[in-house]
N, C-alpha and C positions, 0 to 999 in steps of 0.2 A: 910641274904639277903632276901628282900621281893620279893613276886611273880612278882611285877611290873618290877623288874630288870631281869627277866627271860623270857620276851616277845620279840620276834623278828618280825619286819615288813618285809614281803616279797612282793616285788612289781613285779608281773608277770601276764600274761594272759594265760600262759601255765599251764593248769590244771594238766597235767602229771607231770611236774616239781614241781609244788606246793605239790602234793601228795608225791613225792619222798623225797623232803626235809623234809616235816612234819614227814614222817616215820623215816628218818635218825636222826632227832633231838628229836624224842620222848623220854620223860624222862629227857632230858637235859634242854629243854626250850619249850615254847609254840610259835608256828608259826601263826601269823595273816596275811592272804594274802590281797593284795589290787591290783585291776586291773590297776590302774594308779596312778600317783603322786598327782594328784589333790585330789582324795578321801583320799589318805594317809595324805596329808597335813591338810585337814579338821579334821581328826581324831586326828592328832598330835597337832593341835592348841587347841583342846578341852581337851586333856588328855596328856599333854607334859611329864608326868612321866611314861607313859606306857612302853616305850621300852628301851632296852639295846643296840640295834643294828638294822641296816637296811641292808637288803639284796636285791639287785636290779638286775633283769634279763634284761640286756640291753647292747648295745654296748657302748664303752667308750664315743663316741660323740652323742649317741642317746639321745632322750628327757629325759629318765630316768637314764642316765649315769652322765657325768660330769655337765651338765646343772642343774639336780635335786640336785646334791651335792652342787653346787654353790648356788642355791636358798635356800637350807636348811641352809647354812652358813650365808647368809644374813638375813634370817628371825629368827636367834637366835638358831638353832638347830645343829650347827657345832660340838657340843660335842658328838653327836651320831656316833659311829663307822660305816662306810659306806663301805659295801662289794659289789663288782660287780661280776656277773656271765656273762662271755662273750663267744662268739663263737670262737674268735681267739685273739691272743695277739702278738704284736711285741715289740721290744726293745723301740721303740719311744712311744708306748702306755704306757708302764711301767713307763717311765720317766714322762710322762704327769700326770699319776695317782698319782704317788709319790708327785709331785709338787702341785696337787690339794687336797691332803690330803685323798685319798682313803685308807682305812685301809688295804684291801686285795683284791686279784683278783683271780678268779677261772675260768678255761676254762672248758666249757661244752663238754662232759657230766661230770658232777661234781663228784669227788671222794667223796662219802658220808662219808667214815671214816675220811678223812682229814679235811673235812668241820666241822664235829662234833667236832674233837679234837681242831680245831682252834677256834670255837665259844665257846667251853667249857673254853678254856684259856681266852678268852676275857671276859667272864662272871665272872670268878674267879678273874682276874687281870685287873680290869678297869684302865684307865689312870688316875693316882692320881693327875697329875698336872692340870686336868680339873675340879677337885671336887670343887675348890674354885673360879673357873672362873665365872665372872659376865656375864650373858647371857642377851643380850638386845633383847627383843621380839618386833616384829612389833606391832605398836599401831593400834588398830581396828578403822575403820572409824565410826563415829557417825554422823547421819544426824542432821544438825542444826535445832533448834527449829522452826524457821519460815519456813524452807524448809519442815519439817515434817507436820506442821500445814496445809500448802498449799496442800500437798499430801492428807491428810485426808479429807479436805473440798471439794476439787475438785473431788477426785475419788469417794467419797461418793455421792455427788450430781449427777455426771454423771451416775453412776450405778442405782441410783433411777430413773432418768429421761429417761434412755434408756432401761429400762427393757422390754417395749413393743417390741422394735427392737430386743432385744436378743431372745425373743420368736419367732419372725417371722424368723430370721436367722437360728435358731436352727431347725425349721420346714422345711425350704428349704434345709438344709444340709441333713437331714434324708430322705427327698423325693428323692433327687438325688442319694445318695449312702448309702449303709449300713455301719454301723460303729458308733463310738461315736461322739457326737456333738462337745464336747470339746477335745482338744488335749494337752497333757502336755509332756514336755521333761525336763530332768535335765539340769539346766544351772548354769554357774559359774559367780557369781556376785562380789560385793565388797569383797576385801580380800580373794578371792578364795572360798567364801562360796557357797555351792551348795544348790539350791532350786528347787522345781517344778514350772515350767514356763508354764502358761496357754494361750491357743489361741483357736479361733474357728478353727475346722478342715477345711482346705482348699485343702487338697490333698487326693488322693486315700488311703484306709486304709493300703496298703502295701507300702507306700511311703518310709519308712525307709529302707526297705529290697532292694529297687531298687536304692538307692543312689550310691552304688559302681559301677553300670553300667553306671552312668551318669556323673562321675567325669571328664570326658574329656570335658564336656561342662562348667566346672567351669569358671566363669567370671574373677576370680582373677588370673587364669593361662594365663596371656597375651601372645599373639603371639610375638615371638622374644625374649621372656625372657628365663631364664634358666629353668623355670618350664614347658615350653611347646615346644613340638617338631614342627618344621615348617611343613606345609602341603607339602607332597611329599617327604620329607626327610626320608630316611631309618632309622630304629632304629638301634642303635649301638649294635652289637652283644655282646660287652663287658658287656652289662647290663644283659644279660641273660646267658652267658656262658664265660668261660675263654679261648676263642679261638683266640683272637687277640694278635699277637705278637708286642707289643708296649713297649716303655721305657719312663718313665717320665723324666723330665729335669734333676733331681738330679742323676738318674741312668746313664744317657747318660754321664754327666760330670765325674762321678766316673769311667766309663770305665769298661770293663770286664763283662758286662751283668747286668741283673736285680738284685737288692739287696733285693727285697721283692716280689719274684714270687709266683703266685698261679697257680696250674696246674689242668687241666681238660683232662683226658685221656693222650694224648701225647702232648698237646699244653699248652701254657703259656700266662699269662697276668700279667702286673705289678700291684701289690695290691694298690699302690697309685693312679694309673689311674682309677682302677675299683671303689674304694671308692669315688674318686672325681666325677665320672660320676653318681654314685648312688645318691650322695648327691645333685647333680644338678638336679636330677629328682624327688626330694621329692615333695609331694603335697603342695600346698599353705595352710597356717593356716586356711584361711577363705574359705567357700564354698558358692557361690551363683550362681545359674543357670538361665540364661535368657530363657524366654519362656519354663519353666519347663513343660514337658509332664505329670508329675504326678498331676498337679493342675486341680481340677474339674471346671466346668463352674461357679457354684456359688462361688467357691474358688477364681477364677480369679477376680470376681467383688469384693468380700470382701477384697481381697488383694490390689487391685488398689484404693479402697476407705479407706484402713487400718481398716476396721470394724473387720477383723480378730484379730487385736490387743487389742480390747476392753476388753476381759477377763482378760488382765493383770492388769486392774485396781484393781482386787482382790488381786494381788500380792502387789500393792502399798498400798492397805488398810492394808494388813497383816504386811507391813514393809520389805518385801523381797527386794523391789526395790523402786525407786522414779519415779515421773512423768518425770523428766529430768535427764539424765545421760548417761553413756556409756552403750551400748547394751550388756546384759549378754550373754555369749557365751556358745555354747554346749561344752561338755566335750573334744571331740576330737580336737576342736579348741583351747580351753583354755590350754590344756597341752602342746601345741607347743609354747606357749608364756611365756617364763620363763626368758629372758634376762632383764637387767635393762632398756633397751631402750623400750622394749615392755610391760614389766610387770607393768609399771607405770600406765597403764589404769585401773588396778584393785585396785588402791589406792584411787579412787574417787567413788561417787555413781553410781550404776547401775540404768538404767532408760528405760522408754517406748520410748521416743524420746530424741534426743541429737543433738550435734553439727554436727555429720556425717550426720544424716538424712536431716537437713535443708540446709547443704552446698552442698552435692553431690547426694543425692538420686534422681534418676529419671533424671539426667542430664548427661547421657552418662557413659562410662566405667570409672572405678576408680581403681587404683592400691591398693594392700595390704598395701604398704608403706604410701600412702595418708590417708587411713582409720585409720591406727595406729597413724599417726601424729595428726589427728584430735581428736582422743580419748585422746591422751597425752595432747593436748592443752586444752581440757575441764577440765581435772584434775588440770592443773596449774592455770586455770582462773575462775573456777566456783564460782558463788555467787548467792544470792537470785534474784538480778536484772538481772543478766546474764541468769538465768533460765526463767524468765519472757519473756525476748526477744526471747529466743529459742521457748517457747510455742507459742508466737504470730507468729513466722515464720513457725511453724509447720503446721498450718491450710492450707496454699496453698500448702505445700509439701505433704499433705495427697492424693491429686489427681494427681498421677504421670502417666507418659505415658509409662514407661517401665514395662514389666512384669517380675519382679524379686522377 
């Protein structure tokens, strides 16, 4: 057996868990940790023969639970045994896991001896019926020749002509606040590929650290939706403790009390209700804050005129993205978009401007569903001439009235 078939992918952000499992499996196999599914998939796409098994630290319905397993199946990696490490487990969860093809489930804290035994067995006795199975991999997107030629010519000329403007903006940014002139973040583009995404810095140097404090201002968490609590409404204590005595409809019909109780001291709440309320309060996939207090004065100007986007021409020149396409997403947004309906946006080109920008940007509030729909529409209809139309419509969209 080759070394490749003794490597295990562990998807977790819990450093203590990673160290514990690595120690438990020492000598039996190598554990390669990944902080999220996007980074794991990028590695998997480049080195498909590296792993014999996937261990994911997630709830069954979490982003790295069943949704990740389903995505792997659809992208041609369903032959890899998929183990889940969960906090709790019900009979219903077990049935769902079996139906979805989850190879094994372990409740945390994980019994290290049992996990080692189970994985050792999996390595020594791989599923033989999958050896000759034909695996269909997702085809990588390739930029059409005319589109790539347009990208090279236009981005090269603009970079050359606007080089004096680059120098002026860089000087103004440094005068107003300390920190780098350029800002980059890791973004997910076509086919879930990750790359460094460049912009002029328009925020305070500690902007990323302050994001968590401002999530309540997220433009995509519309009032009245399941993502946002109405002003004046008291928060439901079931979200923070198990102190509410409620029964779900199923338990009420069954009679005789709750079938899935959770206890906190001497009080109880139905697990189905608790999970439903937690799921309804999950953050939106997209984050955009109106009148963001982290934006500097020069940052506000270069944002409203879209000058801050100009360094992305370097990404276009490199081939990371195109002039026109769907906006590449930060990792924390992209890893929430894994269903067929939403993931379609990653099967087309990533771009500086696109259908979303010219249709909606600066024209009032927009729901997450609308933005995803526009991204999908572009993937279904993009062409060289469609791109030219979007580029022409982008010019008036550059000068917007909203501070987003």
